[in-house]
Structure formats: C-alpha cells, structure tokens
C-alpha positions in Angstrom: -12.9 -11.3 -24.0 -11.4 -14.4 -23.5 -8.3 -13.5 -25.1 -8.3 -10.2 -23.2 -8.3 -11.8 -20.0 -5.4 -14.1 -20.7 -3.0 -11.3 -21.7 -4.6 -9.9 -18.0 -3.3 -12.7 -16.5 0.2 -13.0 -17.9 0.6 -9.6 -17.3 -0.3 -10.0 -13.8 2.4 -13.2 -13.3 5.1 -10.9 -15.5 5.2 -8.5 -12.8 5.1 -10.3 -9.6 8.2 -12.6 -11.2 10.2 -9.1 -12.7 11.9 -6.7 -10.4 9.7 -3.6 -10.8 10.6 -0.4 -9.9 7.6 -1.1 0.5 4.6 0.5 -0.4 3.4 1.3 -4.0 2.0 4.6 -3.0 3.5 6.9 -0.6 0.6 6.9 1.8 -0.2 3.7 3.8 -4.0 4.8 3.9 -6.2 3.2 1.1 -9.3 4.6 -0.2 -12.8 2.7 -0.6 -12.7 0.4 -3.7 -15.8 2.3 -5.4 -12.6 5.1 -6.2 -11.6 2.8 -8.6 -12.9 3.3 -12.0 -15.5 0.3 -12.8 -16.9 -0.3 -16.1 -19.9 -1.8 -14.9 -22.7 -2.3 -17.2 -20.7 -0.2 -19.9 -21.4 -2.0 -23.7 -19.3 -4.9 -24.0 -15.6 -3.7 -25.2 -12.5 -6.2 -25.9 -10.5 -3.9 -23.2 -13.1 -3.5 -21.0 -11.6 -6.0 -18.8 -8.7 -3.8 -18.1 -10.2 -1.1 -16.7 -10.6 -1.9 -13.2 -6.9 -2.4 -13.5 -4.8 0.0 -11.2 -0.6 -0.3 -11.2 1.5 1.3 -8.4 5.2 1.2 -8.6 6.9 3.2 -5.9 10.8 3.5 -4.6 11.5 4.0 -0.7 14.8 5.2 0.6 16.8 5.0 4.0 19.6 5.2 5.5 21.6 4.9 8.7 25.1 4.1 10.3 25.0 0.1 9.0 23.0 -0.1 5.9 21.6 1.8 3.3 18.1 0.5 2.0 16.3 0.8 -1.3 12.7 -1.0 -1.9 10.7 -1.3 -4.9 7.1 -2.2 -4.8 4.8 -2.7 -6.8 0.9 -2.6 -6.4 -1.7 -4.3 -8.5 -4.8 -3.6 -7.6 -8.4 -4.7 -9.0 -11.8 -4.1 -8.9 -14.1 -7.5 -9.9 -17.4 -5.5 -9.1 -18.1 -1.6 -8.0 -17.4 -2.6 -4.2 -15.0 -5.6 -4.8 -11.0 -4.9 -5.1 -8.3 -7.6 -5.3 -5.0 -6.3 -4.3 -1.1 -8.1 -4.9 1.6 -6.4 -3.3 5.4 -7.9 -4.2 8.2 -6.0 -2.9 12.1 -6.0 -4.9 14.5 -5.2 -1.9 18.0 -4.0 -2.0 20.0 -3.6 1.0 23.5 -2.3 1.0 25.8 -2.6 4.2 28.2 0.0 5.3 30.4 -2.5 7.2 32.8 -5.0 5.7 31.9 -7.7 8.1 28.0 -7.4 6.8 27.4 -8.6 3.5 25.2 -6.9 0.9 21.9 -8.7 -0.4 19.1 -7.8 -2.6 16.3 -9.7 -3.7 12.1 -10.2 -3.4 10.9 -9.2 0.1 7.4 -10.8 1.4 4.5 -10.7 -0.8 0.9 -9.3 0.2 -2.4 -9.8 -1.0 -5.3 -8.7 0.2 -9.3 -7.8 -0.8 -11.3 -4.9 0.2 -15.1 -4.8 0.3 -17.3 -1.7 0.6 -20.6 -2.7 2.4 -21.3 1.1 2.8 -21.3 3.7 0.0 -20.2 7.4 0.9 -23.3 9.7 1.1 -23.4 13.6 1.8 -23.2 13.1 5.3 -21.7 9.9 5.8 -18.7 8.3 4.7 -17.5 5.6 2.8 -17.1 2.4 4.5 -14.9 -0.9 3.8 -13.3 -3.8 5.3 -10.2 -5.6 4.9 -8.4 -8.9 5.2 -5.0 -8.9 3.9 -2.0 -11.8 4.2 1.8 -11.3 4.6 3.4 -14.3 2.8 6.9 -15.1 4.3 8.1 -15.2 0.6 11.3 -13.2 0.9 14.1 -14.7 -0.8 16.6 -14.0 1.8 15.7 -13.4 5.9 17.1 -10.2 6.0 15.1 -9.2 3.3 11.5 -10.0 4.9 9.6 -11.3 8.4 9.5 -14.2 9.8 6.0 -16.0 9.8 3.1 -15.4 8.4 0.9 -12.5 9.1 -3.0 -11.8 8.8 -4.3 -8.2 9.1 -8.2 -7.4 9.6 -9.4 -4.0 9.8 -11.7 -1.2 8.7 -11.8 1.5 6.0 -13.5 4.6 6.3 -13.3 7.7 3.5 -14.9 10.8 2.7 -15.0 13.3 -0.4 -15.3 17.2 1.2 -14.8 18.5 -2.0 -11.3 20.5 -2.1 -10.5 17.8 0.6 -10.3 13.7 0.7 -10.0 12.3 4.2 -9.1 8.7 4.8 -9.3 6.8 7.8 -7.7 3.2 8.2 -8.0 1.4 11.5 -6.2 -2.2 11.1 -5.4 -5.4 13.6 -2.2 -7.7 12.6 -1.5 -11.1 13.9 2.1 -11.0 13.5 3.1 -14.7 12.8 6.4 -14.1 14.3 6.2 -15.6 17.8 9.1 -13.4 19.3 7.2 -10.3 18.0 3.8 -8.4 19.3 0.6 -8.2 17.1 -0.2 -4.6 16.1 -3.0 -1.9 16.0 -2.3 0.4 13.3 -4.6 3.4 12.8 -3.6 6.0 9.9 -5.5 9.1 9.2 -4.6 11.0 5.6 -5.4 14.0 4.0 -5.1 14.9 0.4 -6.0 18.8 -0.2 -6.5 19.2 -4.4 -5.0 22.4 -4.6 -5.7 22.6 -8.8 -7.1 20.2 -11.0 -3.2 18.9 -11.9 -1.1 19.1 -8.0 -2.6 17.6 -4.8 -0.9 18.3 -1.3 -0.7 14.6 0.8 -0.1 14.5 4.6 -0.8 11.6 6.5 -0.4 10.3 10.5 0.0 6.6 11.1 0.6 5.6 14.8 1.0 1.9 15.3 0.6 0.1 18.8 2.3 -3.1 19.9 0.3 -5.2 22.3 1.5 -7.6 24.7 0.4 -11.3 24.5 -0.3 -13.6 27.4 2.8 -15.5 25.4 5.3 -12.9 26.3 3.9 -11.0 29.3 8.1 -9.2 29.2 7.7 -7.4 26.1 6.6 -4.0 27.1 3.8 -2.1 24.9 5.2 0.3 22.7 3.6 3.3 20.3 5.5 3.9 16.7 4.1 6.9 15.0 5.4 8.5 11.9 4.0 11.3 9.6 4.2 11.8 5.6 4.3 15.2 3.6 4.4 14.8 0.1 2.9 16.3 -2.9 0.9 14.3 -5.6 0.8 15.5 -9.5 -2.0 14.7 -11.8 -0.5 14.1 -15.2 -3.6 13.3 -16.8 -6.3 10.9 -16.4 -4.5 7.9 -16.0 -0.9 8.7 -14.2 -0.7 10.2 -11.6 2.9 10.7 -9.6 3.4 11.1 -5.8 7.0 12.0 -4.3 7.5 12.9 -0.2 9.6 12.3 2.8 8.2 10.3 5.9 9.4 11.8 9.3 9.7 9.2 12.8 9.7 9.8 16.0 13.6 9.2 16.3 14.6 11.6 13.8 14.8 9.2 11.5 13.2 10.0 7.7 12.6 8.0 4.5 12.2 9.6 1.3 9.1 7.8 -0.8 8.3 8.3 -4.9 5.0 6.8 -6.6 3.7 6.8 -9.9 0.0 4.9 -10.5 -2.1 3.8 -13.8 -5.4 3.7 -13.9 -5.9 2.1 -17.2 -9.9 2.8 -16.6 -8.7 7.0 -15.8 -10.3 9.0 -12.9 
C-alpha cells in the first residue's frame, strides 16, 4: 500500500510538471464528490489507492483577428473520502500572434487547486449539496499566459439525478487578486441527457457578473453570458470523451474537447 501511494504521488507530480494535452471538461459546472468512485470499506488491495482518481485532459481553441489561442488543461480529482474531493488543475497555453509586431508565446498558465465537500447527500426529493473553496495561483511563465494576482473562490454545488437527466447548478463568488478588476459572481446551470448507455447530450448556460468594489467606483458592472452545446461518449466504464462548442454573446465561439479517465470506473 505504501508503494502504491508513493507511485500515485509520483504520477501527480509528473503530470503537473509536464505539458499535457482551459478547463479539462467541456462544462464549467462540477458534479459532487460522491459521483466519483470511492472504495470505502472494500477489502484492501494494492490498487485500491488509485480507484478514487479521475484524470481529465482537455483542448480549447479560439481565434480572432489578432491571435489564435490553444489551451491544454488537465484536471486531477482525488477523493479522500466519499464526500471530500481534492482537485488540481494546471494548464498549458499557446498563443500564436497574427501580427509581426507581437511575439507568439507559450508555456504553463496559472495553477488552480480546489477542495469540494459534500455536506448533504442526494435523496429522492432533494439534490446533493456541496461547498467548494478554490485558489488560483499566479504561476504563469509569461504575463500573457495568465492573470495577475491570486484569486480566491467560494461557492456551492447542487446536483440532481433525474434518471435520464443529470442537472448541476454551481454558484461561486471570486475575490479577484488584480486590483484593477472587479470581483465576480458566476452561476452555471448544466444538463446532461442520457440518450443511451453510450451517448449523452450536454448543454450548459453560464453567466459571470462583475461587481463594483469601493476601491474603484468608476468600473461599471457587466455580465458575460455563454452557452455550451456538446456530446459525451462513454467508451467504457473508465473512459469518456466529450466535444462541443462554447457560444459567447458577442458572436465569438470556442471549440472544446476533453477526455476523462476514471480509474475506479463509474
């Protein structure tokens, strides 16, 4: 068991140091901790320590007249208990400039870490409820690859399984570390319709509301709404593939792809 735990720590360290292929799933909303497999009181096994680990790799593409940006996010989720989950999210970013006056840049962006705790389990007439605390550290290799300052996010996650439809609602408040920007309130609602045992239809609407803070009353509050449409393919009990498009209110769009490997199966 000690060797297995050591091996797991080495895997986590390697994945955070090596550029692997924004958000590692195509949705912003998170499911509760109990949605991941946790061995619990199962008979001890050298491989049981790997069962609560979920690895997600993503690819995001967006382009405008000035540049093309590629992001390769990775998400590592690990259940310490049935209701307590740790999350680590490094991102590799490549920005290809279309102007001869602006250099292209690539490297690691900011690092995010989060803790989810599910304090209320799902029942027939009520959703599962969880709280999340998240920190975004300013670790980008280049200023253009991240945001200045450390951000602190707190929020609540509500999830309900309606047999053929899974619904997730996330509400978060973020204290922005950059003093030139406003704090943010984000609400995201996602639904996943199980067409059959292999195919899911994914839809999400997200609204980010920027607040006015006393330190800079000249900044006007504004909202930013985006919608995601996509498909999920359950290849087997361990591997899942998702792809879709994020539509933004100013006519912009973003291509998103992700694959998820659940070592314990689901």
